[in-house]
Each structure stands twice: as structure tokens, then as C-alpha cells.
N, C-alpha and C positions, 0 to 999 in steps of 0.2 A: 481459695480466694480467686485463683486464676479461672476456675471453672465458672464462677459466678459471673464472669465478664462475657461468657459465651451464651449461645442459645437465646439471645435477646429478641429473636424474631417474634416470640409469643406476646411480647408487650411493647415492642418498638417497631413502627412501620418503616417501610422502605422509603428512603429519602435521598435523592440525587442532589449534588450541588446545584444551587439555584441558578437557573438560566437568566441572563439579562432580558429585559423586555424586548420583544421582537422589533419594535420600531427603533430602538436604540442600537441593537446589535446589527441591524441591517444597514447601518451607516458606516461600519468599519469592518476590518478583517481580523479583529481580535477573536480569540476563542470565545464561544458564546457563554461559557460558564467558568467561574473561577474554581480553584480546588477547595476541598473541604478545609474548614478550620479544624484544629487538632481534636477538640472534643467530639465533633461530628464524625470525623474519620474513625476515631476509636469506637464510637457508639455504633456506627453502621457496620464496621468490621465485626463487632460483637454479635451481630445478628446471625452470624454463621452457625449452622447446626452441628458442625464438626462430624458430619455423617461418616458412617463406616466405609462407604464406597463413594469417594469424592468425584462425582460425575463432572464437576467443573474442571478438575484436572484432566480427567479422561478425555474430555472434549476440547481441551486446549491443545493445539498442535505442538506446543513446546512442553506440554505436561508440566506446567508450572506448579510449584508446591502451594497452591492457593490457600487451602484451609490453614496450613501452618503459618503463612505470613499474615493471614487475617487474624489468627490468634495472637501473634506477636504484636500486631498493631493495636488490637484491643487492650492488650496488657501494657501498652506504652513502651514496648521494647522496639522502637522504630528502627534503630540502626540494624538490629538483628533481622528485622523484617525486610529491610532493604537488601542485606547481604544474601538472604535466602531467595528473594525475588530476582536478584542479579545473577544468581548461580545458574539459572536455566535460560536466561534471556539477555541478549546484548543491548536491548532497547526497551526495557519495561515501561518507561514513561511514554514512549511512542505508541506501543501496543495499547497501553491504558487509554490513550486518546482515540485511536483510529480503528482498533479491532471491532468487528461487529459482535460485541459481547452478547447481544440478544440472540445471536445464532450459535454462539459457542459456549463460553463458561456460564454466563448468567442464564442463558436459555435452557441450560441443563442443570441448574441449581435445584437441589432437592426441595428447598422451601418455596421455590417458584411453583413446583408441581403441587405443593400442598395449599397453594392459594395465598400465601403470605407475601409474595413479591420477592424476587431474587435478591441476594446480597449484591450490593453495588460494587462488584469486583473491579471493573475498569477504573472507576473513579478513585477507589482506594489505592489501586496500583499507581495511578498518576500521582496521587498525594505522596506516597512513600518515596518515589524516586525524585520528584521535584524537591522534596524536603532534603533528600540526600545530597543533591547538587548544592543547595543553599548552605548546608551544614559542612560541606567539604568531605563527605563520606565517599564520594565517587573518586576512587583512587586512580592515579595515572596508569596508563597502559605500560607495563614493564615487560619488555620482551624476555623470552627464555634464553638460555645459553645458545649462542650462535651456532648454527648447524652447518654453515657453509653452503647452503642451498637457497635458491630463490624461487618465488612463486609470482606469477603474473595473473592478476584478476581483471577480467574485462567486464566492466560495469560496476558503478559505484552506488547501486541501489541497495536495498536491505539484504539481499542474499550475498552480494559481493562484499558489503561492509562487514557482515557477520563473519563470513569465512576469513576475510583479511584479519580481523581481530584475533580469531582463534589461531590462525597460522602464525601470527606475530608472537602470540603468547607462547607458542611452541618453539620459538627461536628461529623462524625462517625470515629471510629478507622478503618483504612483500611490496610489490608495485601494483597500483591500481590504475587502470586506464579507463577514462570515461569521455564520452563525446561532448558532455556539457562543460561549462566553465565553472560549475560548482558541483561538488559531490552530493550524493543523496538520491539521485534518480527521481522517481515519482514522489518520494518524500519531500523533495525540495521544490520540484517544478510542477508536479501533477496534483498535489493535494493542497487545497486553499488554506490560508492562515487561520480561518475561523474553525477549522478542525485540527490543525497542527501548525502552531506558530513557528516560523522558520528558525529563530534562535535555538529552539529545542533540538532541531536537526543539526544545526551548525556546531553546537557544543559537542555533540557526539563525534562529528567529523574532525573537529579540532583536537579532540582527545586522541584519535587515531593518528593524526599527523604528528602530534607531540610524542607519540610512542614509536616513531620511526617508520611508519608506513608511508611510502612515497606515492603521491598522487600525481598522475599525468592527466591534467584536465585539458579540454579542447582536443582530445586525442581520438581519432577515428581509426579503428582497425580496418584496413583496406585502403585507407588514404595515407596514414602516417606510418603504418607498418602492416604487413600481412600477418596472418595467423602463424605461418611458418617462421617468420622472422621473430615473433614473440616466443615461439617454441625454442628457437635457438638461444634466445636471451635467458630463458628461465628453465628450471628443472621440472616444473609443472605449470600448467595454465588452467585457469578456471573461466569458463564462459558463464557470465551471470548478467546478461544484457537486458533481461526482461523482454516484453513483447510490446512493440510500439507502432505496428502497422494498423491504422484505423480501419475498421470494417466498413465496407462501402454500402451506400444506398443506391439501388437501381431505380431511378424514376426520372421522367422528363424534367429538364431544367436544372439538374443537379449541378451543372457547371456555372450557374449564375454567381456573380459577385455577391458576397454576403452569406454564402453557404460554406461554413468553415468546419474544420475538425476540432473536436473537444480539446485535444491536448494542445493544439496551437493556441486556443483561447485561454486555457488554464495557465500554460507556460507564460504567456504574455502578461497575464494578471500577476502571477507570482514574481516575475521579473520586476514589475512596477513596485512590488512590496519591498524589494531589495534596493530600490532607488535607481534601477538601471534606466537608461534611455532606450525606449522601445518604440521605434517609428510606427509599427503596425497598431499600437495603442493610440499614439498621438494623432494619427491620421483618421482614426475612427474605425478602421477595418476590423480590428479585434477588440472593440470597446463597445459595450452595450448601452452606454449613456444615451438616454432619450429615445431608445429604440423599442419597437415591438419585437420581442425575442421569442423564438420557438426552439425548444430543445427536444431532440428526438432520441428516446431511449429511456430505460427504466432502472439502470444500475446505479452504483454509487458515483460513477463518473458523471452521469446525467444530473444527479443531485448536486454534485460539486458545481456543475455549470449553471444550473438554475439559481443557486444561492449566490454564486459569484455575480451573475447578471443583476440580481437585485441590488447588491452592494455597489455595483458600478452605476446605478441610477437608471436602470431600464424603465421605459414607459410601461411595459407589461411583460410578464414572463409566463409562458405556457409550456407545459411538458406533455408531449405526445408519447403514449406507451400503448403497445398493441395488445397487452393483456390487461386484466383488472388489477386493482390494488393488492388483492390477496396473493396474486401470482407474480408480482414484480420481484426482481432479484436484489434490488437495493434494500438498504436498511430501512425498516419502518420508522425508526427514530428520525432518520434523515428526511423522510417524507413529511413527518409531522413538523419538523423544524422548518422545512421549506414552506409548508402551508401557512404556518404562523407568520412567516416573513412576507407572504403575499403571492406565492407561486400558485398558479392554477394548473391542476392536472386534468388532462383530457384522456380519460381511461378508454381502453378498447378502441384505439384509433391508430392509424398509420398514414404516412405521407403517400399520396398518389402522384403528385407532381409539384414542381416549384415554378411559380409564375413570376416573371420579372418585368420591370419597367426600365427600358434603356440598358439592359444588361445587368441591372441590380435587382436582387430578389425583392419582391414586394408582397407576395402571398404564398401560403402553403395550402394546396388543395389536398384535403385529407379524406380518408375513408374510414367509416366505422367498421369495427371488427366484432366478431363473436367467437366464443371459445368452442372448439369442436372436440374431436376425439383426442385422447392423449397422444403426445409424440413419443419418440424413442426414449426420452428422459423421464416419461411418466407425467409430464405437464400437459395440460390440455392445449392443443395447438390452435393458435388464432387463425381465423379465416375471414375473408371479406364478407361484410353484410351488404348485399346488393341494394343499390338505390339509396345509399346513406352518405353521399358525399357532402362535405362542408368546406368552408374556406376560412382561413385565419390570416389576418394581416401579419406581415413579418418583414422587418428590415434586416434581421440577423437570424440565421438558422444555424444551430449548432448540432452537429452529428455526434452522438454519444452512444454508439452501438457496441462499444467494446473494441478490443485490440487482438490482432493476430501477430504471429511471428514474421519478422522480416526475412528475406532470403539470405541467411547468413553464409551459406557456402559461396554465394556470389559476392556478397559484401566483403567477406574475409579472404577472398581469393583462395578458398579451400574447398574445391569441389568434392573432395573425399570425406568431408564432414557429413556424417549421416544424419538425416532428418526424416521425420515421418510425413504423412500426407497433409498434415496441418502446418508443416514447416517448423515445428518445434524439434529441438535437438534430441536425438536418440541417445540414451545412456544405458549402460549395463545396470540392472536393478540392484546388483550386489555391490558394485564398486562406484557407481555414479560416473564412470569414465565413458567418454564418447567413443566413436569408432577410431579415434586417433590416440595413439599411445601417449600417456601423460597429459592429455587434455580432458578435463572434467567439465561438467555443466550442472547448474543448480538454479532453482527459482522458477520464475514464470517461463523462461525460455525452454524449460523441460516440461512443466506441468500445464502450460497455458496460463492465461490471465487468471490470477488468483489473489489471495490475501497476503498482506505484508507479513503476518505472523507465520504463514507457511514458507515464505521466502527466507525468513530468519531461521526457521527450523531446517530448511534445506542447506543454508549456509553453514549451520552447525554440523549437520551430518556430513556434508561433503568435505569439511576440514578433516574429519577423522579418516575418511578414505584417502585423501591426499597425503596425510601424514604417514599412513601405512605404506603407500606407494613410494614415497620419498625415502623412507627408512630402508625399504628393500633396494631401491636404486642406489643409495649410499653404500650399502653392504656389498652390492655387486661391483661397484667401481674398482675397489682394490684388486678384486679377482681378475677383472679385465686387464688392469694395468700389469698384473703379474704375468698373465698369459702373453701380453704384448711384449714384455721384456724377454 
């Protein structure tokens, strides 16, 4: 009977949860689609082919047991599906919402290769855990037997939160230090609500707080304590700050008022969604309402910016990207969503200069590009197309070219902290420890700007390495005390 519920792809087509009409969803910051009704989730999960080599799991950074929890969902055994999903991920409902499934699990689904359309893995994952929260299946975080050792985690983004949860489960006292007034990192302030509604993040944070993890918010390492001072407080320290330094554009007029960084724009918008008073929004400097907006970049951050500007009531929104549609790094689903909502893409274009009126940006002078020979990554490198300048009106220009690492050795007053030429922290590949004894690092601050799912994977992995280190340290302590006596 159970087998009859699977392999339904031969007679049932791929069907994602219905999106709200573009005109309606562009007026608010709610997620653009609701989750499946139970019969639809079971039916779509039943499309899984239960293949012998589950490429969906292989290409998931967390190696989630995807075919297994799809089968359990199809069979109506939803609590078991949740428990299996939760076994490998600390935030399955968040990954279900924001992972680029088209490039990971769904993009490598066997039935996608066969032309039947991938199983809608992300949408089923979201359905499973949202239901678990509603049904009370998400259990409190119960710490393990106290070990008498403490861990300090710098950064409350996905890598830091994942590591903090695992370390607490193992019985360590855990303190999380974050520069923002709310935990979550980019989950809270960098990703708009139409992709990830904020209560979804906050309920995860609240669960960690209820489990005894201590959060020190509005805490900046280097201002409120140096890295060495945190090392003195704790038996081990994890650096999981992410990368927040915006990549620069070198063009005349870049300093004009109204040329802003993507994260400033997105953080301001997300603060408004929490009901905060945000002067930069109220005075219009980080508010797209009534403006001609130009976003520069082609990644997911650029997509977040263009779609946020639409919802703020921009007069027009254009996205400049130096490559073509096929070569952009952002999710193609996000591009399609943006186009439905009224964003115009100006492919193969780059800013040449920013023109102002009385110090305020008024126009972007652009230049057409063409794709030349492949660069070091194998992608065809864009190059200027001579004599193809154009001009766009712009009251607000948002720079969304990605992020690099901040100068942590200087910020943390820790010049001995090893970094590479890109500024990301060097770690030993086997232990994930930095150049400083007992100081580990994980997430984007090690690998560079990447995906949330990779940050969660790194948080899971580093917790194992920290656990081994701390057990060794605890065993060595009595020997040292005996020698001292």
C-alpha cells in the first residue's frame, strides 16, 4: 500500500503552492505563497521516484534524508517526517523557504532530468515543519548534562545559531554575542519578509533562549570586549560573524546622496516590519516610495532590493547587471517573481557614472556590455561595448554587488588572528580552528559570501570539532592541577 503512494510523477504533474497575484503581493511583505494544504503536500511528496541514488540528498549541503521524509509525508506520517527532517537541520522550515532549491536538491532531482519536473522539495519541507510548530511537535531545547565549560559564539546568524544549539544540547554553557539588537543576522535583517517572514526566525531564536542560551545583543567585539577578553571568559570561542563589507563600485559620482548600500536599504525595511522607528526611512533617504530606483547587481541580494523597492511604492525599478540572464548568479525563480511584480532588467549593462543635481543622485550613466572570453571561474567575462552609453533617471541607486569580510583582526584587536588575502578567517581544514588556540570559525567568514544552508552545515560541523577540543581540554585540566600541586 505504501509503495502505491510513491512514483506518482508518471501521472501527477509538478505543482508548487499557488502564488498570490503579483499586483496583490507587491503591496505587502507577506510571503508570496501560502503552504500546501495537506492533500496537496502528500500528493506532491508522492511524486518522488525513490531512486537508488538520491541526488537530491547528495547535492544538499546538509545531506538531508529527503526521499525518506517525502515518503513519510506521502503516507500521512507527518510527525515522523518532521523528526527525520529535523535530525539533520536546525532550521528546516527556513531552508525550505530560502534555499535555492533549483540549484541544489530540486535541480538535481532524477525526475527533473527525465523531463517530468522536480519534486517540490522545498515547499514540502516548509509544510512539514510549519505544521510541526502548529501541532506542538517542535520540542523545547533541553540541554545535556552540564559539563562545567562555556562557549562564546560571535555572531547570531545561521552558522552561530546552529553551533550554539548543538553545543547547548551537549551540555555546554553558551553565550552568543551579536552587534544587532535582534538575533538572526541576515535571516532577520538582510532577507525581506516576502521570502522569510520574521516570526519564523524569531520563534527559532526564542526556542534557543528558552533552552538557556544567553544572548548578548547590541554587543560589538572590539567595542564591548576584545577577542582576548572573550577568550578569557570562555573555554572556546566561535567566530561566525558572516561577511558584511559591501563591495565597492568605482565610478564618478559614487558619493552622491541617494547612492546607498544594499544592506542598509534592506535592514531599514526589515526594521520597519518590526515596527521600529527608523529615521532614515522616515526622511526618505532609505525609502523607495515615489522614486526611480536603479539596483546594480545580479545576485539574490539585488533581487531582494528590487522587490523591496516595488513594495515600498517606487515609481520605477530597474536592475542593471553586467552579464545576461543565463549567467546571473541569483535564483531564476527570483528573477521571474521580480518581473511579474514590475521590475525591469537591463541585461548586459554596467554603471559608468552617477550624475547628480545639487549633490543628490539624478541619473545613472550606463554602458552596454558584451560577453568575452571565459574568466578564471569559467564564466564568460563581461567587457564594455564601445559607443553604447545610455542614461537612466534615478532618485535612488542601490549597490548590490555582494559582500566581503571586514577587517576582523583590527576590529577584534586581535592582530594574530590569521586571515587570507580576501580577509576571510583561515582555519585548519581538519579542526576548523583558527590560528588562535581554542578559537574556531565557521560560515561565511571562512568560506566567503555563500548560502544559509552552508552556514548551518558549518555550524553543525564546527560544533563537533569544538566538542572534541573541549573534552580534551577538560581531561588535561586535572593533570595540570596535579602537576601544579
